[in-house]
SESE-757344 format. One record per atom (N, C-alpha, C): x, y, z. Coordinates in steps of 0.001 Angstrom, whole numbers, plus 500000, padded with zeros to 6 digits. Layout:
N
XYZ ...
END
This chain:
118
358213240947299477 359446241580299065 359823242624300113 361084242723300374 361528243688301379 361375245113300838 361217246074301742 361135247463301295 362366247904300489 363538247423300867 364762247802300141 364736247277298704 364267246044298513 364162245490297160 363149246279296330 362028246620296956 361002247385296259 361531248761295872 362273249402296789 362881250710296493 363755250638295241 364511249554295101 365377249404293927 364559249303292647 363416248628292718 362550248544291545 361955249910291196 361625250684292214 361113252041291974 362209252900291338 363436252764291816 364551253512291215 364719253138289743 364591251856289421 364670251420288019 363542252052287202 362355252116287786 361218252729287096 361471254212286849 362101254875287801 362428256293287636 363449256482286509 364400255564286414 365417255656285361 364834255376283983 363667254743283929 363008254464282648 362360255714282057 362234256759282857 361707258017282328 362764258596281397 362384258981280183 363380259528279262 364125260723279865 365419260825279563 366238261900280148 365664263308279931 365025263553278799 364492264908278543 363437265293279574 362743264302280143 361776264584281203 362443264555282579 363335263592282790 364027263485284085 364769264776284410 365385265380283397 366143266621283627 365251267754284130 363977267701283805 363058268775284200 362392268529285553 362647267381286148 362087267099287474 362905267850288516 362333268897289036 363011269729290036 362143269847291277 362764269798292415 362080269976293694 360922268986293859 361202267720293538 360208266666293706 360875265466294386 360210264945295410 360733263801296150 359901262567295816 360581261467295542 359916260184295337 359975259425296652 358821258962297087 358701258303298386 357965256985298193 358355255969298945 357646254695298925 356978254506300279 355696254187300243 354931253887301461 354354252477301316 354127251806302438 353592250442302350 352177250384301783 351285251267302212 349881251225301793 349354252631301536 348370252736300641 347792254046300345 346773254476301394 346462255775301432 345467256262302394 344046255849302020 343826255543300735 342517255067300302 342721253939299295 341745253047299200 341905251886298318 342081252278296859 342668251403296108 342799251525294652 343845252539294197 344636253077295094 345710253990294698 347012253220294564 347696253421293447 349030252851293268 350097253903293534 349747255152293236 350667256261293440 349881257525293688 350583258555294128 349924259814294446 350902260966294228 350471261952293441 351252263174293267 350656264240294172 351497264888294950 351071265988295803 352029267141295577 351486268243295128 352354269388294918 351732270414294003 352594271231293482 352216272345292610 352751272021291218 351885271622290260 352368271208288941 353264272247288277 354217271769287545 355233272614286915 354658273796286122 353628273618285282 353131274761284504 352502275859285352 352176275561286604 351531276548287470 352510277228288419 353794276978288235 354802277583289110 355232278931288564 355752279737289455 356290281035289047 357578281297289813 358249282354289454 359501282684290131 359272283027291595 358057283414291947 357770283728293353 357564282473294198 357648281291293569 357479280032294294 358776279506294899 359801280305294962 361076279807295494 360937279455296972 361825278600297411 361885278171298815 360602277464299261 360088276604298419 358925275803298793 359371274374299082 358570273682299841 358857272276300104 358747271501298797 359463270386298679 359386269607297438 357995269020297220 357631268890295954 356459268107295606 356765266668296000 355705265860296121 355893264454296524 355216263550295510 355933262531295100 355345261435294345 355517260204295226 354385259685295686 354412258531296577 353980257296295797 354754256243295922 354461254958295301 354128253987296430 353009253276296288 352535252390297345 352892250940297021 353658250331297913 354187248995297686 353110247909297708 352260247905298706 351279246839298876 350402246600297654 349741247628297131 348864247412295974 349615246904294749 350836247376294554 351628246901293417 351921245409293546 352318245015294731 352645243593294931 351409242702294779 350261243189295226 349042242389295105 348579242264293653 348833243278292849 348425243250291443 349382242471290546 350639242449290915 351669241876290043 351578240357289964 351687239855288735 351700238400288510 353078237817288799 354113238608288528 355492238177288761 356363239436288829 357649239223289008 358556240364289182 358604241263287939 358574240660286762 358600241439285518 357342242312285407 356204241729285744 354948242486285716 354981243601286762 355551243323287922 355690244341288964 356512245519288451 357602245248287758 358431246320287215 357639247158286220 356862246506285377 356043247223284389 354992248086285082 354340247530286110 353356248313286866 354005249545287491 355187249368288054 355890250507288660 356252251552287620 356726251124286469 357050252083285406 355810252867284996 354688252170284852 353441252850284486 353010253841285563 353115253438286824 352706254321287921 353612255542288018 354910255333287921 355841256467287982 355545257444286836 355376256911285616 355028257775284473 353748258558284759 352744257876285282 351450258492285570 351615259678286521 352323259463287605 352487260525288604 353382261652288081 354390261325287306 355245262358286712 354427263214285740 353493262594285031 352622263369284129 351815264405284907 351364264046286105 350667265029286947 351612266169287327 352842265849287631 353845266865287948 353977267861286798 353910267345285562 354039268206284387 352730268910284023 351715268748284865 350499269534284702 349329268840284043 349449267572283753 348337266867283119 347295266467284156 346014266656283798 344950266192284691 344711264708284443 343821264110285218 343620262656285145 343176262203283750 342258262937283120 341787262552281781 342923262622280765 343749263663280846 344879263796279926 345898262677280140 346143262330281385 347093261253281692 346574259938281119 345293259660281303 344712258407280799 344805258332279269 344535259448278577 344663259475277114 346099259215276689 347028259866277369 348452259682277047 348881258238277295 348356257625278355 348699256225278639 348196255308277534 346980255562277056 346439254729275970 347288254874274717 347707256089274410 348546256318273225 349905255652273385 350459255703274558 351775255112274818 351737253595274681 350602252994274990 350468251539274935 350149251026273534 349677251906272632 349347251472271281 350600251024270554 350476249937269792 351641249533269002 351910250570267914 353194250812267683 353565251788266663 353229251236265284 352703252123264460 352390251726263086 353436252314262160 353891251494261263 354939251943260328 354318252279259000 
END
């Protein structure tokens, strides 16, 4: 898949984030790279999580959420599965932005995947 096509899928994944969270994403750049710096990474959050910021943090470089194209394409069974993987990865990295550590993100992912009980 071309980088431009992949970028469009990442944009769709970003739009899948509920507006109440999207509105709070400030000073964060989403970037797509072909491959990760180490194996087994689908995405990477680099920055200063939102709960740890203060008013004295003004004029800082944007946080970065990097999505890696190669690993996603290798894992995906088809285009629909690729979109789902991207949505999961974007959510995962955005959770880090909001201050969740890896264990908290994993718990939240399990809860999000559970079927709703009525």
